[in-house]
C-alpha positions in Angstrom: 55.2 36.4 152.4 57.6 38.2 154.7 57.9 39.5 158.2 60.5 42.3 157.4 61.3 43.9 160.6 60.3 43.9 164.3 61.5 47.7 165.5 62.0 48.1 169.3 63.3 51.5 170.2 63.9 53.4 173.3 65.9 56.5 173.5 66.3 60.1 175.7 67.6 63.5 174.0 67.9 66.9 175.2 67.5 69.9 173.5 66.7 73.5 173.6 63.8 73.7 171.6 62.3 77.0 170.4 65.3 79.2 172.8 66.9 81.9 170.2 69.9 82.6 171.1 71.0 84.7 174.3 67.6 84.3 175.3 68.9 84.4 179.1 70.5 88.1 178.4 68.8 91.3 179.4 69.3 94.0 176.6 68.5 97.5 176.7 67.5 100.1 173.5 68.0 103.5 172.9 64.4 105.1 172.4 64.4 108.1 169.6 62.4 110.2 171.3 64.4 112.5 174.1 63.6 114.1 176.9 65.1 117.2 179.4 67.0 116.7 182.0 67.2 119.3 184.7 69.7 121.4 183.0 67.4 121.5 180.3 69.7 119.4 178.0 67.7 116.8 176.0 69.0 113.4 177.0 67.9 110.2 175.2 65.8 107.8 177.4 67.0 103.6 177.7 64.7 101.3 178.0 64.5 97.5 178.3 64.4 95.8 174.7 61.8 92.7 174.4 58.6 91.5 175.7 59.8 88.2 177.3 61.3 87.9 180.8 65.2 86.4 180.6 65.1 83.0 182.6 68.9 82.4 183.6 67.7 78.9 185.7 66.2 77.6 181.9 66.8 73.8 181.4 67.2 71.8 178.3 63.7 70.0 177.8 64.1 66.3 178.2 62.8 63.9 176.1 62.3 59.9 176.2 60.5 57.8 174.0 59.8 54.5 173.2 58.6 52.6 170.1 57.5 49.6 168.7 57.2 49.0 164.8 56.2 45.9 162.6 57.1 45.8 158.5 55.6 43.4 156.4 55.2 42.4 152.6 53.2 39.9 150.7 53.4 38.7 147.6 56.4 40.7 146.7 53.6 43.6 146.2 51.8 44.3 149.4 53.6 46.5 152.3 52.7 47.6 155.5 53.7 49.4 158.3 52.9 50.1 162.1 54.4 51.6 164.9 53.2 52.4 168.4 55.3 54.8 170.4 55.0 56.5 173.9 56.3 59.4 174.4 57.0 61.8 177.7 58.6 65.2 177.3 60.0 67.0 180.9 60.9 70.4 181.2 58.9 71.5 177.9 59.9 75.1 177.5 56.8 77.8 176.8 56.0 81.1 177.6 53.7 81.9 180.0 51.7 85.3 179.4 51.9 87.7 182.5 50.7 90.9 183.6 51.5 93.6 181.3 51.9 95.7 184.7 55.2 93.9 184.8 56.5 95.7 182.0 57.1 92.3 180.4 54.0 90.1 178.4 55.6 86.7 178.3 58.0 84.8 180.9 59.8 81.7 179.1 59.6 78.6 181.7 60.2 74.9 182.0 56.8 73.3 182.4 56.5 69.8 184.0 55.9 66.9 181.7 53.5 65.8 179.0 52.9 62.8 176.9 52.1 62.1 173.6 50.7 58.2 172.9 50.1 57.2 169.0 50.2 54.8 166.3 51.3 55.1 162.7 50.7 53.0 159.9 51.2 52.8 156.4 49.9 50.5 153.7 50.6 50.1 150.0 49.9 48.2 147.4 50.0 47.6 143.4 46.5 46.6 142.3 47.6 46.6 138.8 50.9 46.0 137.2 51.8 44.8 133.9 53.9 46.4 131.0 51.7 49.1 130.0 49.9 50.1 133.2 51.1 50.1 136.6 48.9 51.5 139.4 50.2 51.8 143.2 48.2 53.3 145.8 49.4 54.3 149.5 47.4 55.2 152.4 48.7 56.5 155.3 47.3 57.1 158.9 48.4 58.8 162.4 46.9 58.6 165.5 48.1 60.8 168.4 46.8 61.3 172.1 48.4 64.0 174.2 47.8 64.8 178.4 49.4 67.4 180.1 51.2 65.5 183.7 52.7 68.5 185.4 53.6 72.3 185.0 56.4 71.9 187.5 57.0 73.7 191.0 57.3 77.3 189.3 53.5 77.4 188.2 51.0 78.0 190.8 48.0 76.3 189.6 46.6 73.8 187.2 47.0 75.9 183.7 48.9 78.6 182.4 47.6 80.5 179.6 50.4 80.7 176.6 48.1 82.8 173.9 45.4 84.6 173.0 43.6 86.2 169.7 42.5 89.9 169.4 39.0 88.3 169.2 39.4 86.8 172.9 40.0 83.2 172.2 43.1 81.8 174.7 44.8 78.9 174.6 46.0 77.0 177.6 47.6 73.8 178.9 45.8 72.6 181.4 46.9 69.8 183.9 45.3 65.9 183.1 44.0 67.5 179.3 45.3 67.3 176.2 47.7 70.0 175.2 46.7 73.1 173.5 43.2 73.8 175.1 41.0 76.5 173.4 39.3 78.8 175.9 36.7 81.6 175.9 33.8 83.3 177.0 30.2 81.7 176.0 26.9 81.9 176.4 25.3 82.0 179.7 23.0 78.6 180.6 20.9 77.8 183.3 21.0 74.1 185.2 18.6 72.8 182.2 21.1 74.0 179.5 18.9 76.9 178.4 20.4 80.1 177.3 19.5 83.2 179.1 18.7 86.5 178.1 18.8 89.6 179.8 15.4 90.6 181.1 15.3 94.0 180.4 17.3 94.1 176.9 16.4 90.5 175.6 20.7 90.6 175.0 22.3 87.4 175.2 23.8 86.8 178.9 27.4 85.7 179.0 29.0 83.1 181.2 30.2 84.0 184.4 33.6 82.2 183.8 35.6 81.5 180.7 34.7 77.7 178.6 36.3 75.0 177.3 36.2 74.5 174.0 38.3 71.2 173.5 42.4 70.8 171.9 43.7 72.9 169.0 45.5 70.0 168.0 44.2 67.0 165.5 44.2 63.5 167.0 44.2 62.0 163.0 46.0 63.1 160.1 47.4 61.2 157.4 46.5 60.7 153.5 45.8 58.9 150.4 48.2 58.8 147.6 48.0 57.2 143.9 50.2 57.2 141.1 49.2 55.9 138.1 51.8 54.8 135.0 50.3 54.1 131.3 52.8 53.9 128.4 54.9 56.9 129.8 52.3 58.8 130.7 51.9 59.5 134.4 49.2 60.4 136.5 49.0 61.1 140.5 47.1 63.0 143.4 47.1 63.4 146.9 44.0 63.3 149.3 45.2 64.5 153.0 43.1 64.8 156.1 43.5 66.4 159.6 40.7 65.1 162.2 39.7 65.6 165.8 40.4 68.9 166.5 38.4 72.6 167.1 39.3 76.1 166.2 37.7 79.5 166.9 37.5 81.5 164.3 38.1 85.7 164.3 36.8 85.8 160.7 33.5 84.6 161.8 33.7 86.4 164.6 33.8 89.7 162.5 31.0 88.1 159.9 29.1 87.3 162.9 28.7 90.4 164.8 28.8 93.1 161.5 25.4 91.0 160.0 27.8 88.7 157.3 26.9 85.6 158.6 23.6 83.6 157.5 22.9 82.8 160.8 22.3 86.5 161.4 19.3 86.3 158.9 17.1 85.6 161.8 15.4 88.4 162.5 15.3 90.2 159.8 12.3 90.3 158.3 10.6 91.9 161.1 13.7 94.0 162.3 14.2 92.6 166.2 15.1 89.2 167.5 13.5 86.9 170.5 16.0 84.9 171.9 15.1 81.1 172.4 15.3 80.6 175.9 14.6 81.9 179.4 15.5 85.2 181.2 17.2 85.2 184.6 13.9 84.8 186.5 13.6 81.5 184.7 10.6 82.5 182.8 10.4 82.3 178.9 12.3 84.9 177.3 9.7 87.4 175.4 12.1 90.8 174.8 12.0 91.8 171.6 15.9 93.2 170.7 16.7 95.2 167.5 18.7 93.1 165.0 22.2 94.6 165.0 21.9 95.3 169.1 21.2 91.5 169.5 23.7 90.1 167.3 26.8 92.7 168.0 26.7 91.3 171.6 29.0 89.1 171.2 31.6 92.0 170.5 30.7 93.6 173.9 30.6 90.5 176.1 34.0 89.2 174.3 32.1 86.2 173.3 33.5 83.0 171.0 31.2 80.1 171.6 29.4 81.2 168.2 32.7 80.7 166.7 34.1 77.6 167.7 34.0 74.9 164.7 35.4 71.6 164.1 38.8 72.2 162.4 38.7 68.8 160.4 39.0 68.8 156.9 39.6 66.7 153.3 41.6 68.3 151.2 42.6 66.9 147.6 46.4 68.2 147.9 47.9 67.7 144.9 47.7 66.5 141.1 50.1 66.1 138.6 49.9 64.8 134.9 53.4 64.1 133.1 54.8 62.4 130.2 58.3 60.7 129.8 59.8 61.6 126.6 62.9 59.5 127.2 62.4 57.0 124.4 61.4 59.4 121.6 65.5 61.2 122.3 67.5 59.5 119.5 70.3 57.7 121.1 73.3 60.4 121.8 75.7 60.8 124.6 74.6 64.0 125.9 70.7 63.5 126.8 69.8 60.4 128.6 66.2 61.0 129.7 63.5 63.8 129.8 60.1 64.1 131.9 57.6 66.8 131.9 55.2 67.0 134.4 51.9 69.7 135.3 51.5 69.9 139.1 48.9 71.7 140.9 48.8 72.1 144.7 45.8 73.2 147.1 43.6 71.9 144.1 40.1 71.7 146.4 38.4 71.3 149.7 36.5 68.5 149.8 34.7 68.8 153.0 35.6 71.5 155.9 33.4 72.4 159.0 34.4 76.3 159.2 32.9 79.1 157.3 34.1 81.9 155.4 37.8 80.1 155.0 39.9 77.6 154.1 40.5 75.7 156.4 44.5 76.0 156.7 43.6 79.5 156.7 45.2 82.0 159.6 46.8 85.1 159.9 48.6 84.3 163.6 51.4 81.5 163.0 52.8 80.7 166.2 52.7 78.0 168.5 50.8 79.9 171.2 47.9 80.4 169.3 47.3 77.5 167.3 43.7 77.0 166.8 43.2 80.6 167.1 42.4 81.9 163.5 42.3 85.6 162.8 41.8 87.0 159.3 44.7 86.1 157.3 45.7 86.1 153.0 43.9 83.4 151.6 45.6 80.0 150.8 47.3 79.9 147.5 46.0 77.5 144.5 49.4 77.1 142.6 50.1 75.4 138.9 53.4 75.0 137.5 55.8 72.2 135.8 58.8 70.3 136.5 61.1 69.3 133.6 64.1 67.0 134.3 66.3 66.0 132.1 69.2 63.8 132.9 72.9 63.9 131.2 
């Protein structure tokens, strides 16, 4: 029994995170299209090059972190590590959306403070270990909670909008809430939670304000790794997971409004839909709405509620099979060892709550649009081999 190490750490660092070189300078460009001046000759037209307002007062981000950890080893076979961290980030650098009428679309600013607290764990053991067979298994998991503490003096209000997708979902940083909150318009409901439909058309009514649909950042993630070796034949696999977050699926929005999602099967047998709820007067809705008209309402209303899903997943991320040929190589001074293995990546999705797409699929890869899924290329499943030769 060994209690290895107890770690206690405290640190403070500064960083110019996500800020490109010369970001504080204002650049100009020359348009290829020319315009005539009063004398009739053509002259090029100059313009500001870029859509982010330069900020000469931008400050480096500051991070303060406290951490305590414990490492233990039992019977020279079982290893356990756990650590707790508390991180405070101040003057974070974010691109806040602004009115297009300014000539820009974003402004790079320092944002108050946010905190991240969490625990990291790893457990490793070899249940079987002898001359012919060895099995080593390892489980790791991380739990993290975040909170926006302040948006700073330069922000007027309790939130800033940092990203938007073409299908009308939004990402906000909101004081007092976890980071990367998803917002968008949903269905209008009365005080009893009943959905409200238009009295004349029977179409769903839109919420009067954007609704909150949770954070796009996972609170749990980790994996389970297994390595088996039997007389030189090796087999390994990795199952990983991400849990505790949501996404707004643009792929589902398009499928829904075009009648390609199974939810739109309701009403097709009779050619109309009667929404389950009440009208604006509070009486039971009885208005018949043509199927296409009913389901395409989300586009004209810019609605996202029907396309909010649990973004968590369990995946068989990797598998490999190999063999060590070292013992088959005659003793010589050139080759000391050889191993060949076949490796498969993104093997299978074991559990997912998002329809139509792979849970990692997204056509928009950006911190400002995290959780706003848009149609993109499918995730690639790959199969390859590794040959390792020692000389």
